[in-house]
MARBA-3410 file (N, C-alpha, C, O; in Angstrom, 1 decimal):
111
-32.8,-28.3,15.3,-32.0,-27.8,14.7,-31.0,-26.7,15.3,-31.7,-26.1,16.1 ~ -30.1,-26.3,15.3,-29.2,-25.5,16.0,-29.4,-23.7,15.8,-29.0,-23.4,14.7 ~ -29.7,-23.0,16.3,-30.0,-21.7,15.8,-29.6,-20.8,15.2,-28.6,-20.6,15.9 ~ -29.5,-20.0,14.3,-28.5,-19.3,13.3,-27.6,-18.5,14.2,-26.5,-18.1,13.7 ~ -27.9,-18.2,15.6,-26.7,-17.7,16.3,-25.5,-18.7,16.7,-24.3,-18.6,16.6
-26.6,-19.9,17.3,-25.3,-20.9,17.9,-24.6,-21.7,16.3,-23.5,-22.3,16.3 ~ -25.2,-21.5,15.5,-24.6,-22.1,13.9,-23.9,-20.9,13.7,-24.9,-20.2,13.5 ~ -23.0,-19.9,13.7,-22.4,-18.9,13.4,-21.5,-18.6,14.5,-20.7,-17.7,14.3 ~ -21.5,-19.5,15.7,-20.7,-18.5,16.5,-19.0,-19.1,16.5,-18.3,-19.2,17.5 ~ -18.6,-19.5,15.4,-17.3,-19.3,15.6,-17.1,-18.4,14.4,-16.2,-17.6,14.5
-17.9,-18.4,13.1,-17.8,-17.1,12.4,-18.1,-15.5,13.0,-17.8,-14.4,12.7 ~ -18.7,-16.1,14.0,-18.8,-14.4,15.0,-17.5,-14.0,15.8,-16.9,-12.9,15.7 ~ -17.2,-15.4,16.9,-15.9,-14.9,17.3,-14.7,-14.6,16.3,-13.8,-13.8,16.7 ~ -14.6,-15.3,15.0,-13.3,-14.6,14.2,-13.6,-13.7,13.5,-12.7,-13.3,12.8 ~ -14.5,-13.2,13.4,-15.3,-11.7,12.6,-15.1,-10.5,13.6,-14.5,-9.5,13.4
-15.6,-10.9,14.5,-14.8,-10.2,16.4,-13.3,-9.9,16.0,-12.9,-8.8,15.6 ~ -12.6,-11.0,16.2,-10.6,-10.9,16.3,-10.6,-10.0,14.6,-10.4,-8.7,14.6 ~ -10.7,-10.5,13.4,-10.5,-9.7,12.9,-10.8,-8.0,12.2,-10.2,-7.4,11.4 ~ -11.8,-7.9,13.0,-12.3,-6.5,13.1,-11.8,-5.7,14.0,-11.5,-4.5,14.0 ~ -11.6,-6.6,14.9,-10.4,-6.1,16.2,-9.2,-5.4,15.8,-8.9,-4.3,16.3
-8.5,-6.0,14.9,-7.6,-6.0,14.5,-7.5,-4.4,13.0,-7.0,-3.3,13.1 ~ -8.1,-4.8,12.2,-8.8,-4.1,11.4,-8.7,-2.5,12.1,-8.0,-1.6,11.8 ~ -10.1,-2.5,13.2,-9.7,-1.1,14.5,-8.4,-0.8,14.5,-8.1,0.3,13.9 ~ -7.3,-1.6,15.0,-6.2,-0.7,15.7,-5.6,-0.8,14.9,-4.5,-0.7,15.3 ~ -5.5,-0.9,13.6,-5.4,-0.5,12.7,-5.0,0.7,12.2,-3.9,1.3,12.1
-6.4,1.0,11.9,-6.9,2.1,11.4,-6.9,3.6,12.8,-6.7,4.8,12.6 ~ -7.1,3.2,13.5,-6.7,3.9,14.8,-5.7,4.2,14.7,-5.6,5.3,15.2 ~ -4.4,3.6,14.0,-3.1,4.3,14.2,-2.9,5.1,12.7,-1.9,5.7,12.5 ~ -3.6,5.0,12.1,-3.5,5.7,10.5,-4.4,6.9,10.4,-4.2,8.2,10.2 ~ -5.5,6.1,10.4,-6.9,7.4,10.0,-7.5,8.7,11.1,-8.6,8.4,11.7
-7.1,9.4,11.2,-7.1,10.6,12.1,-8.7,11.1,12.6,-9.4,11.7,11.8 ~ -9.2,10.8,13.7,-10.3,10.9,13.9,-11.1,9.6,14.4,-12.1,9.4,15.2 ~ -10.2,8.7,13.5,-11.0,7.2,13.4,-11.5,7.1,15.0,-10.9,7.8,15.8 ~ -12.6,6.1,15.6,-12.0,6.0,16.9,-12.7,4.4,17.3,-12.2,3.8,18.2 ~ -13.7,4.0,16.8,-14.2,2.4,16.9,-15.2,2.2,16.0,-16.0,2.9,15.5
-14.9,1.0,15.7,-16.0,0.0,14.7,-16.8,-1.1,15.2,-16.2,-1.7,16.1 ~ -17.8,-1.5,15.0,-19.0,-2.3,15.4,-19.4,-3.0,14.1,-19.1,-2.4,13.1 ~ -20.2,-4.3,14.0,-20.9,-5.0,13.5,-22.3,-5.0,14.0,-22.7,-4.7,15.1 ~ -23.1,-5.4,12.8,-24.5,-6.3,13.4,-24.2,-6.9,12.5,-23.3,-6.7,11.7 ~ -25.5,-7.9,12.6,-25.7,-8.6,11.5,-27.4,-9.6,11.8,-28.2,-9.2,12.6
-27.5,-10.4,11.2,-29.1,-11.0,11.1,-28.4,-11.9,10.8,-28.0,-11.8,9.7 ~ -28.0,-13.3,11.9,-27.6,-14.3,11.1,-29.3,-15.2,10.3,-29.1,-16.3,9.7 ~ -30.4,-14.8,10.4,-31.4,-15.5,9.3,-31.1,-15.0,7.7,-31.7,-15.5,6.7 ~ -30.2,-14.0,7.7,-30.3,-13.5,6.2,-28.3,-12.9,5.9,-27.7,-12.1,5.2 ~ -27.7,-14.0,7.0,-26.2,-14.1,6.8,-25.6,-14.4,5.4,-25.9,-15.5,4.9
-24.7,-13.4,4.7,-24.1,-12.6,4.9,-24.7,-11.1,4.6,-24.4,-10.1,5.1 ~ -25.8,-11.3,3.4,-26.3,-10.1,3.2,-27.0,-9.3,4.4,-27.9,-8.8,3.7 ~ -27.2,-9.1,5.3,-27.6,-8.5,6.4,-26.3,-8.1,7.3,-26.5,-7.5,8.4 ~ -24.9,-8.5,7.0,-23.5,-7.9,7.6,-23.4,-6.5,7.4,-23.8,-5.9,6.4 ~ -22.9,-6.0,8.3,-22.8,-4.4,8.2,-21.6,-3.8,9.8,-21.7,-3.5,11.0
-20.8,-3.9,8.8,-19.8,-2.9,9.7,-19.8,-1.4,9.7,-19.9,-1.0,8.6 ~ -19.7,-0.1,10.7,-20.0,0.8,11.0,-18.6,1.5,11.6,-18.3,0.9,12.7 ~ -17.8,2.3,11.3,-16.7,2.9,11.2,-16.9,3.8,12.3,-17.3,4.6,11.5 ~ -16.9,4.4,13.3,-17.1,5.9,14.4,-16.0,6.9,14.3,-14.8,6.7,14.8 ~ -16.3,7.6,13.8,-15.6,8.7,14.0,-15.8,9.8,15.1,-16.9,9.9,15.6
-14.7,10.7,15.6,-14.8,11.4,16.8,-15.9,13.2,16.6,-16.2,14.1,17.4 ~ -16.1,12.9,14.9,-16.7,14.8,14.6,-16.8,14.2,13.3,-16.0,13.4,12.8 ~ -18.1,14.9,13.0,-18.5,15.1,11.8,-17.6,15.6,10.2,-17.8,15.4,9.0 ~ -16.6,16.2,11.0,-15.3,17.0,10.3,-14.5,15.8,10.2,-14.3,15.5,9.0 ~ -14.0,15.1,10.9,-13.2,13.6,11.0,-14.2,12.7,9.4,-13.7,12.4,8.3
-15.1,12.7,9.7,-15.7,11.7,9.1,-15.7,12.1,7.4,-15.7,11.4,6.4 ~ -15.8,13.3,7.5,-15.9,13.8,6.2,-14.6,14.0,5.5,-14.4,13.6,4.3 ~ -13.8,14.4,6.0,-12.3,14.7,5.8,-11.5,12.7,4.9,-10.7,12.3,4.0 ~ -12.3,12.1,6.0,-11.3,10.6,5.5,-12.3,9.9,4.5,-12.0,8.8,4.0 ~ -13.4,10.5,4.3,-14.5,10.0,2.9,-14.1,10.5,1.8,-14.3,10.1,0.7
-13.5,11.7,2.4,-13.0,12.5,1.2,-11.7,12.6,0.6,-11.2,13.3,-0.3 ~ -11.2,11.3,1.7,-9.7,10.7,1.0,-9.4,9.7,0.8,-10.3,8.9,0.3 ~ -8.0,9.2,0.9,-7.3,7.8,0.2,-8.2,7.1,1.6,-8.5,5.9,1.3 ~ -8.6,7.4,2.7,-8.8,6.9,3.9,-10.1,6.0,3.4,-10.0,4.8,3.6 ~ -11.2,6.3,2.9,-12.0,5.6,2.6,-11.7,4.6,2.7,-11.6,3.8,3.7
-11.1,4.3,1.1,-10.4,3.0,0.3,-9.9,2.1,0.9,-9.7,1.0,0.4 ~ -9.4,2.4,2.0,-7.9,2.0,3.6,-9.3,1.4,4.1,-9.3,0.2,3.6 ~ -10.3,1.7,4.7,-10.9,1.4,5.2,-11.7,0.5,4.7,-11.9,-0.4,5.4 ~ -12.3,0.5,3.2,-12.9,-0.8,2.6,-12.6,-1.6,2.5,-13.3,-2.5,2.5 ~ -11.0,-1.5,2.4,-9.9,-2.7,2.4,-9.6,-3.3,3.6,-9.8,-4.5,3.5
-9.1,-3.0,5.0,-9.5,-3.6,6.1,-10.9,-4.0,6.0,-10.7,-5.2,5.7 ~ -12.4,-3.7,6.0,-13.2,-4.4,6.0,-13.1,-5.8,5.1,-13.7,-6.8,5.5 ~ -12.5,-5.8,4.2,-12.8,-6.7,3.5,-11.8,-7.7,3.9,-12.0,-8.9,4.2 ~ -10.6,-6.8,3.9,-9.8,-8.4,4.6,-9.8,-9.1,5.4,-9.3,-10.2,5.4 ~ -10.7,-8.4,6.9,-11.6,-9.5,7.3,-12.6,-10.1,7.4,-12.9,-10.7,8.4
-13.6,-10.0,6.1,-14.2,-11.1,5.8,-13.6,-12.0,5.0,-14.0,-13.2,4.9 ~ -12.4,-11.4,4.2,-12.0,-12.4,2.9,-10.9,-13.7,4.0,-10.4,-14.7,3.6 ~ -10.8,-13.1,5.5,-10.1,-14.3,6.1,-10.9,-14.9,6.8,-10.6,-16.1,6.9 ~ -12.1,-14.5,7.4,-13.3,-15.2,8.3,-13.7,-16.1,7.2,-14.2,-17.1,7.6 ~ -13.7,-15.9,5.5,-14.3,-16.4,4.6,-15.8,-16.2,4.2,-16.7,-17.0,4.1
-15.7,-14.6,4.2,-17.2,-14.2,4.3,-17.1,-13.7,2.9,-16.2,-12.9,2.7 ~ -18.0,-14.0,1.7,-17.6,-13.7,0.5,-19.1,-12.4,0.3,-20.3,-12.6,0.6 ~ -18.7,-11.2,-0.3,-20.4,-10.2,-0.3,-19.9,-9.9,-2.0,-18.8,-10.3,-2.5 ~ -20.9,-9.1,-2.7,-20.3,-8.9,-3.7,-19.6,-7.3,-3.7,-18.6,-7.1,-4.4 ~ -20.1,-6.5,-3.0,-19.8,-5.0,-2.9,-19.2,-5.4,-1.0,-19.6,-6.1,-0.1
-18.3,-4.7,-1.2,-18.0,-4.3,0.3,-18.6,-3.0,0.7,-19.0,-2.9,1.9 ~ -18.7,-2.3,0.0,-19.0,-1.0,0.2,-20.3,-1.4,0.6,-20.3,-1.2,1.8 ~ -21.7,-2.1,0.1,-22.9,-2.0,0.4,-23.1,-2.6,2.1,-24.1,-2.6,2.8 ~ -21.5,-3.2,2.5,-21.7,-3.3,3.9,-20.9,-2.5,4.9,-20.6,-3.0,6.1 ~ -20.5,-1.3,4.4,-20.2,-0.8,5.4,-20.3,0.8,5.4,-19.9,1.5,4.5
-20.8,1.2,6.4,-21.0,2.6,7.3,-20.4,3.6,7.5,-19.2,3.3,7.3 ~ -20.4,4.5,7.7,-19.6,5.5,8.4,-20.6,6.7,9.0,-21.4,7.3,8.2 ~ -20.3,7.0,10.6,-21.0,7.2,11.3,-19.9,8.1,12.5,-18.8,7.8,12.9 ~ -20.8,9.3,12.9,-20.3,10.1,14.4,-20.4,9.7,15.7,-21.5,10.0,16.2 ~ -19.8,9.1,16.3,-19.9,9.3,17.8,-20.6,10.5,18.6,-20.3,11.7,18.7
-22.2,9.0,19.3,-23.0,10.4,20.1,-22.4,10.3,21.3,-22.1,9.2,21.7 ~ -22.4,11.7,22.0,-22.6,11.4,23.2,-23.0,9.6,24.2,-23.7,8.7,24.0 ~ -22.3,9.9,25.2,-22.7,8.6,25.9,-24.2,8.8,26.9,-24.3,9.8,27.6 ~ -24.8,8.3,26.7,-26.5,8.4,27.4,-26.2,7.1,27.8,-25.9,7.5,28.9 ~ -25.9,5.7,27.8,-26.4,4.4,28.1,-24.9,3.6,27.4,-23.8,4.0,27.2
-25.5,2.5,27.2,-24.7,1.4,26.8,-24.1,1.6,25.1,-24.8,2.2,24.4 ~ -23.2,1.3,24.7,-22.9,1.3,23.1,-23.3,-0.2,23.4,-23.6,-1.0,24.2 ~ -23.0,0.0,21.7,-23.2,-1.6,20.9,-21.8,-2.1,21.0,-20.8,-1.4,21.2 ~ -21.9,-3.4,20.6,-20.7,-4.4,20.8,-19.5,-3.2,19.8,-19.8,-3.2,18.6 ~ -18.7,-2.6,20.0,-17.5,-2.3,19.3,-16.1,-3.2,19.9,-16.1,-4.0,20.7
-14.8,-2.5,18.9,-14.1,-3.7,18.1,-12.9,-2.5,19.1,-11.7,-2.7,19.1
END
């Protein structure tokens, strides 16, 4: 029996592609947004899938979350999931917003 990671490799590739498009769109629209990343435990897919939107500062993050930008980021994430065929009951439960920390080593899988 194939491992969950192998079973979902095509989904992972497509998810990276659609999230990369969402990221590039957001970079041109949302002040202070820098990049996004995702993580998932394929043993608990799609419940464990989480997309984290990264900002350059806490002020940028707070400004985005207090504006229509938050809805835009949720919509971009939902569109990426939809394009891949990932169904979740509440997109907000699969999205986080954070601030870049100074580089001390390798970063996670960014888009």
